[in-house]
LOLODREN-124416 format. One record per residue (C-alpha): x, y, z; residue number from 1. Coordinates in steps of 0.2 Angstrom, whole numbers. Layout:
REM LOLODREN-124416
+-------+-------+-------+-----+
!     X !     Y !     Z !  nr !
+-------+-------+-------+-----+
!     X !     Y !     Z ! NUM !
...
+-------+-------+-------+-----+
***
This chain:
REM LOLODREN-124416
+-------+-------+-------+-----+
!     X !     Y !     Z !  nr !
+-------+-------+-------+-----+
!    78 !   -65 !  -297 !   1 !
!    66 !   -68 !  -282 !   2 !
!    74 !   -54 !  -273 !   3 !
!    73 !   -43 !  -287 !   4 !
!    55 !   -46 !  -287 !   5 !
!    52 !   -41 !  -271 !   6 !
!    62 !   -24 !  -272 !   7 !
!    51 !   -21 !  -287 !   8 !
!    35 !   -25 !  -277 !   9 !
!    41 !   -14 !  -262 !  10 !
!    46 !     0 !  -276 !  11 !
!    29 !    -2 !  -283 !  12 !
!    20 !     0 !  -266 !  13 !
!    29 !    16 !  -263 !  14 !
!    25 !    24 !  -280 !  15 !
!     7 !    19 !  -278 !  16 !
!     7 !    27 !  -262 !  17 !
!    14 !    43 !  -269 !  18 !
!     3 !    42 !  -283 !  19 !
!   -13 !    42 !  -270 !  20 !
!    -5 !    56 !  -259 !  21 !
!    -9 !    73 !  -263 !  22 !
!     8 !    84 !  -263 !  23 !
!     6 !    99 !  -250 !  24 !
!    19 !   111 !  -247 !  25 !
!    22 !   122 !  -231 !  26 !
!     6 !   129 !  -223 !  27 !
!    -5 !   117 !  -232 !  28 !
!    -4 !   126 !  -249 !  29 !
!    -1 !   116 !  -265 !  30 !
!    16 !   115 !  -269 !  31 !
!    14 !   114 !  -289 !  32 !
!     0 !   119 !  -301 !  33 !
!   -13 !   107 !  -300 !  34 !
!   -11 !   100 !  -319 !  35 !
!     6 !    97 !  -316 !  36 !
!     4 !    88 !  -299 !  37 !
!   -10 !    77 !  -306 !  38 !
!     2 !    72 !  -321 !  39 !
!    16 !    67 !  -309 !  40 !
!     3 !    56 !  -298 !  41 !
!    -1 !    48 !  -314 !  42 !
!    16 !    43 !  -318 !  43 !
!    20 !    37 !  -301 !  44 !
!     4 !    27 !  -301 !  45 !
!     8 !    20 !  -319 !  46 !
!    26 !    16 !  -314 !  47 !
!    20 !     8 !  -298 !  48 !
!     7 !    -3 !  -306 !  49 !
!    20 !    -9 !  -318 !  50 !
!    33 !   -12 !  -304 !  51 !
!    21 !   -22 !  -294 !  52 !
!    16 !   -33 !  -308 !  53 !
!    34 !   -36 !  -314 !  54 !
!    39 !   -38 !  -297 !  55 !
!    26 !   -50 !  -292 !  56 !
!    29 !   -61 !  -306 !  57 !
!    47 !   -61 !  -303 !  58 !
!    45 !   -65 !  -284 !  59 !
!    33 !   -79 !  -288 !  60 !
!    40 !   -86 !  -304 !  61 !
!    49 !  -101 !  -296 !  62 !
!    34 !  -105 !  -285 !  63 !
!    23 !  -105 !  -300 !  64 !
!    36 !  -115 !  -311 !  65 !
!    37 !  -130 !  -299 !  66 !
!    18 !  -129 !  -297 !  67 !
!    17 !  -133 !  -316 !  68 !
!    29 !  -148 !  -315 !  69 !
!    22 !  -165 !  -319 !  70 !
!    25 !  -181 !  -307 !  71 !
!    33 !  -195 !  -315 !  72 !
!    27 !  -214 !  -310 !  73 !
!    42 !  -222 !  -302 !  74 !
!    32 !  -237 !  -294 !  75 !
!    35 !  -250 !  -306 !  76 !
!    51 !  -260 !  -303 !  77 !
!    53 !  -265 !  -322 !  78 !
!    55 !  -246 !  -327 !  79 !
!    70 !  -245 !  -316 !  80 !
!    88 !  -250 !  -323 !  81 !
!    97 !  -259 !  -309 !  82 !
!   117 !  -263 !  -311 !  83 !
!   127 !  -273 !  -298 !  84 !
!   128 !  -290 !  -288 !  85 !
!   111 !  -297 !  -283 !  86 !
!   112 !  -292 !  -264 !  87 !
!   117 !  -274 !  -270 !  88 !
!   102 !  -266 !  -275 !  89 !
!    84 !  -271 !  -276 !  90 !
!    69 !  -261 !  -282 !  91 !
!    53 !  -266 !  -275 !  92 !
!    35 !  -263 !  -280 !  93 !
!    31 !  -244 !  -275 !  94 !
!    48 !  -238 !  -279 !  95 !
!    56 !  -244 !  -263 !  96 !
!    74 !  -247 !  -264 !  97 !
!    85 !  -257 !  -253 !  98 !
!   103 !  -255 !  -257 !  99 !
!   120 !  -262 !  -250 ! 100 !
!   133 !  -249 !  -257 ! 101 !
!   151 !  -256 !  -255 ! 102 !
!   164 !  -243 !  -261 ! 103 !
!   171 !  -247 !  -278 ! 104 !
!   157 !  -260 !  -282 ! 105 !
!   149 !  -248 !  -297 ! 106 !
!   132 !  -252 !  -291 ! 107 !
!   117 !  -242 !  -295 ! 108 !
!    98 !  -240 !  -299 ! 109 !
!    92 !  -228 !  -311 ! 110 !
!    75 !  -222 !  -318 ! 111 !
!    75 !  -213 !  -336 ! 112 !
!    68 !  -195 !  -335 ! 113 !
!    66 !  -183 !  -349 ! 114 !
!    75 !  -168 !  -342 ! 115 !
!    78 !  -152 !  -353 ! 116 !
!    90 !  -144 !  -342 ! 117 !
!    77 !  -133 !  -335 ! 118 !
!    71 !  -138 !  -319 ! 119 !
!    65 !  -153 !  -309 ! 120 !
!    60 !  -157 !  -290 ! 121 !
!    62 !  -174 !  -281 ! 122 !
!    58 !  -180 !  -263 ! 123 !
!    61 !  -196 !  -254 ! 124 !
!    64 !  -204 !  -238 ! 125 !
!    80 !  -212 !  -233 ! 126 !
!    83 !  -224 !  -219 ! 127 !
!   102 !  -227 !  -216 ! 128 !
!   105 !  -244 !  -208 ! 129 !
!   124 !  -243 !  -209 ! 130 !
!   137 !  -231 !  -215 ! 131 !
!   155 !  -234 !  -212 ! 132 !
!   166 !  -219 !  -209 ! 133 !
!   183 !  -222 !  -203 ! 134 !
!   192 !  -208 !  -194 ! 135 !
!   209 !  -205 !  -185 ! 136 !
!   216 !  -191 !  -174 ! 137 !
!   226 !  -178 !  -183 ! 138 !
!   245 !  -179 !  -184 ! 139 !
!   255 !  -166 !  -175 ! 140 !
!   254 !  -150 !  -185 ! 141 !
!   238 !  -156 !  -194 ! 142 !
!   223 !  -146 !  -192 ! 143 !
!   207 !  -154 !  -194 ! 144 !
!   196 !  -138 !  -190 ! 145 !
!   181 !  -136 !  -190 ! 146 !
!   182 !  -155 !  -185 ! 147 !
!   190 !  -165 !  -173 ! 148 !
!   195 !  -181 !  -184 ! 149 !
!   202 !  -183 !  -200 ! 150 !
!   192 !  -194 !  -212 ! 151 !
!   202 !  -208 !  -220 ! 152 !
!   189 !  -219 !  -229 ! 153 !
!   170 !  -218 !  -229 ! 154 !
!   155 !  -225 !  -238 ! 155 !
!   143 !  -214 !  -248 ! 156 !
!   124 !  -215 !  -253 ! 157 !
!   122 !  -203 !  -268 ! 158 !
!   104 !  -199 !  -274 ! 159 !
!   100 !  -188 !  -287 ! 160 !
!   101 !  -183 !  -307 ! 161 !
!   115 !  -191 !  -318 ! 162 !
!   121 !  -194 !  -336 ! 163 !
!   124 !  -209 !  -344 ! 164 !
!   139 !  -213 !  -333 ! 165 !
!   128 !  -216 !  -318 ! 166 !
!   144 !  -210 !  -308 ! 167 !
!   143 !  -205 !  -290 ! 168 !
!   151 !  -186 !  -290 ! 169 !
!   153 !  -188 !  -270 ! 170 !
!   172 !  -193 !  -273 ! 171 !
!   179 !  -177 !  -280 ! 172 !
!   195 !  -186 !  -286 ! 173 !
!   184 !  -197 !  -296 ! 174 !
!   172 !  -187 !  -305 ! 175 !
!   166 !  -196 !  -321 ! 176 !
!   149 !  -188 !  -325 ! 177 !
!   138 !  -174 !  -325 ! 178 !
!   124 !  -173 !  -313 ! 179 !
!   116 !  -165 !  -297 ! 180 !
!   116 !  -176 !  -281 ! 181 !
!   113 !  -177 !  -263 ! 182 !
!   127 !  -185 !  -254 ! 183 !
!   126 !  -194 !  -238 ! 184 !
!   142 !  -200 !  -230 ! 185 !
!   153 !  -192 !  -216 ! 186 !
!   142 !  -176 !  -220 ! 187 !
!   127 !  -171 !  -230 ! 188 !
!   133 !  -163 !  -247 ! 189 !
!   125 !  -155 !  -263 ! 190 !
!   136 !  -158 !  -276 ! 191 !
!   134 !  -152 !  -294 ! 192 !
!   147 !  -158 !  -310 ! 193 !
!   144 !  -147 !  -325 ! 194 !
!   148 !  -150 !  -342 ! 195 !
!   166 !  -149 !  -341 ! 196 !
!   165 !  -162 !  -325 ! 197 !
!   170 !  -145 !  -313 ! 198 !
!   163 !  -150 !  -297 ! 199 !
!   154 !  -137 !  -284 ! 200 !
!   149 !  -141 !  -267 ! 201 !
!   138 !  -135 !  -253 ! 202 !
!   141 !  -143 !  -236 ! 203 !
!   144 !  -139 !  -219 ! 204 !
!   161 !  -131 !  -223 ! 205 !
!   158 !  -127 !  -242 ! 206 !
!   148 !  -113 !  -246 ! 207 !
!   141 !  -118 !  -264 ! 208 !
!   145 !  -101 !  -271 ! 209 !
!   160 !   -98 !  -284 ! 210 !
!   166 !   -83 !  -272 ! 211 !
!   165 !   -88 !  -253 ! 212 !
!   155 !   -74 !  -244 ! 213 !
!   164 !   -66 !  -230 ! 214 !
!   150 !   -70 !  -219 ! 215 !
!   151 !   -89 !  -222 ! 216 !
!   158 !  -100 !  -207 ! 217 !
!   163 !  -117 !  -209 ! 218 !
!   153 !  -129 !  -197 ! 219 !
!   157 !  -146 !  -191 ! 220 !
!   152 !  -160 !  -201 ! 221 !
!   133 !  -166 !  -199 ! 222 !
!   135 !  -185 !  -190 ! 223 !
!   122 !  -196 !  -198 ! 224 !
!   126 !  -210 !  -185 ! 225 !
!   114 !  -204 !  -172 ! 226 !
!   100 !  -205 !  -186 ! 227 !
!   103 !  -224 !  -191 ! 228 !
!    87 !  -234 !  -193 ! 229 !
!    78 !  -217 !  -193 ! 230 !
!    69 !  -208 !  -208 ! 231 !
!    77 !  -193 !  -217 ! 232 !
!    65 !  -184 !  -227 ! 233 !
!    74 !  -176 !  -242 ! 234 !
!    70 !  -163 !  -254 ! 235 !
!    82 !  -159 !  -269 ! 236 !
!    77 !  -146 !  -282 ! 237 !
!    85 !  -137 !  -298 ! 238 !
!    80 !  -121 !  -306 ! 239 !
!    89 !  -117 !  -323 ! 240 !
!    83 !   -99 !  -325 ! 241 !
!    91 !   -95 !  -309 ! 242 !
!   105 !  -108 !  -311 ! 243 !
!   102 !  -114 !  -292 ! 244 !
!    99 !  -130 !  -283 ! 245 !
!    93 !  -134 !  -266 ! 246 !
!    93 !  -148 !  -254 ! 247 !
!    84 !  -149 !  -237 ! 248 !
!    85 !  -164 !  -225 ! 249 !
!    75 !  -166 !  -211 ! 250 !
!    74 !  -179 !  -197 ! 251 !
!    63 !  -180 !  -182 ! 252 !
!    57 !  -162 !  -185 ! 253 !
!    74 !  -156 !  -185 ! 254 !
!    82 !  -147 !  -199 ! 255 !
!    99 !  -157 !  -203 ! 256 !
!   104 !  -149 !  -219 ! 257 !
!    98 !  -133 !  -228 ! 258 !
!   110 !  -131 !  -244 ! 259 !
!   110 !  -122 !  -258 ! 260 !
!   121 !  -121 !  -275 ! 261 !
!   122 !  -104 !  -285 ! 262 !
!   130 !  -101 !  -302 ! 263 !
!   129 !  -117 !  -308 ! 264 !
!   135 !  -120 !  -326 ! 265 !
!   127 !  -131 !  -340 ! 266 !
!   125 !  -149 !  -337 ! 267 !
!   128 !  -162 !  -351 ! 268 !
!   113 !  -164 !  -364 ! 269 !
!   115 !  -184 !  -359 ! 270 !
!   109 !  -181 !  -341 ! 271 !
!    93 !  -192 !  -342 ! 272 !
!    94 !  -204 !  -326 ! 273 !
!    86 !  -201 !  -307 ! 274 !
!    92 !  -214 !  -295 ! 275 !
!   105 !  -220 !  -283 ! 276 !
!   123 !  -225 !  -287 ! 277 !
!   140 !  -229 !  -280 ! 278 !
!   148 !  -230 !  -297 ! 279 !
!   165 !  -223 !  -298 ! 280 !
!   165 !  -219 !  -281 ! 281 !
!   182 !  -226 !  -273 ! 282 !
!   185 !  -217 !  -256 ! 283 !
!   194 !  -231 !  -248 ! 284 !
!   213 !  -234 !  -243 ! 285 !
!   222 !  -244 !  -257 ! 286 !
!   237 !  -245 !  -246 ! 287 !
!   228 !  -253 !  -231 ! 288 !
!   220 !  -265 !  -243 ! 289 !
!   237 !  -269 !  -250 ! 290 !
!   245 !  -271 !  -233 ! 291 !
!   232 !  -283 !  -226 ! 292 !
!   233 !  -293 !  -242 ! 293 !
!   252 !  -294 !  -241 ! 294 !
!   251 !  -299 !  -222 ! 295 !
!   240 !  -313 !  -226 ! 296 !
!   250 !  -319 !  -239 ! 297 !
!   264 !  -320 !  -227 ! 298 !
!   254 !  -329 !  -214 ! 299 !
!   248 !  -341 !  -227 ! 300 !
!   266 !  -344 !  -233 ! 301 !
!   271 !  -348 !  -214 ! 302 !
!   256 !  -359 !  -212 ! 303 !
!   248 !  -348 !  -199 ! 304 !
!   230 !  -342 !  -197 ! 305 !
!   226 !  -328 !  -208 ! 306 !
!   218 !  -311 !  -203 ! 307 !
!   201 !  -306 !  -209 ! 308 !
!   202 !  -299 !  -227 ! 309 !
!   201 !  -280 !  -229 ! 310 !
!   183 !  -273 !  -230 ! 311 !
!   179 !  -260 !  -241 ! 312 !
!   168 !  -246 !  -233 ! 313 !
!   149 !  -251 !  -233 ! 314 !
!   133 !  -241 !  -233 ! 315 !
!   116 !  -249 !  -232 ! 316 !
!    99 !  -240 !  -234 ! 317 !
!    81 !  -240 !  -239 ! 318 !
!    75 !  -227 !  -250 ! 319 !
!    55 !  -225 !  -249 ! 320 !
!    43 !  -213 !  -255 ! 321 !
!    52 !  -208 !  -271 ! 322 !
!    44 !  -195 !  -281 ! 323 !
!    50 !  -185 !  -295 ! 324 !
!    43 !  -170 !  -305 ! 325 !
!    48 !  -162 !  -321 ! 326 !
!    41 !  -150 !  -334 ! 327 !
+-------+-------+-------+-----+
***
């Protein structure tokens, strides 16, 4: 709609210019009777003004809508709902969250919001202190492009809007809820899961559109390890009238990700939480866990020292300066 608005603005400018310009024919003679020419200029002027007004409204509708959003007060820990082990998630005064998110632990911290499937905006600073991403070299004939490695296991930090399941939708094999979330793992992803739990993703190698544009070129994943212990400023927004969502992540003055989802479908009417979650996320190797457990059982049977138990991938982080706006 913003693009259409600017097209109408340009059209309006052209029409107004034609209305103000006296039409002349060759040799400086008037090309039409004065009355007819005046009537044409008035029509151009009227259409130009209407086009400018309508175009201006469409061009700036999103900006005006966001400006009218009301900020929620997230500063009080008692207003948050936390689930998980005591060392998994802690909400401090001022809406500062400290989290240790182990894959499969089903831990989350959420804040109730009165979202009407219309629009919202959120911002926060994320400091990642640990992010387990376990990669391997590709097997013969296996093509990892545009990346060099194959990711086998990965932890994830998921922040955003979700339904009563409070589920992370960063694992496309375990989508258990509807929501819109910024996901920080082996890449930065913007994911949306609609009322039918159909997942749409914008990332380095996914366009965020139903039909992938010809000009879209997959890029290597955004490596977050170089930014451990450094603040990432994140801005997440959704606009219902245009069915779009955006995520922008910056660090040290550099844009790490500027993602957009388009043609989003309706979310469930139970979307009512904003928070951080790892619930339902299971991106670890059950085969490796089973093999290590079997190996240790055999060592124990033989009276030998056991190996360290299998460790699921873990992400540790702090989320600060959380702000959330809604109508």
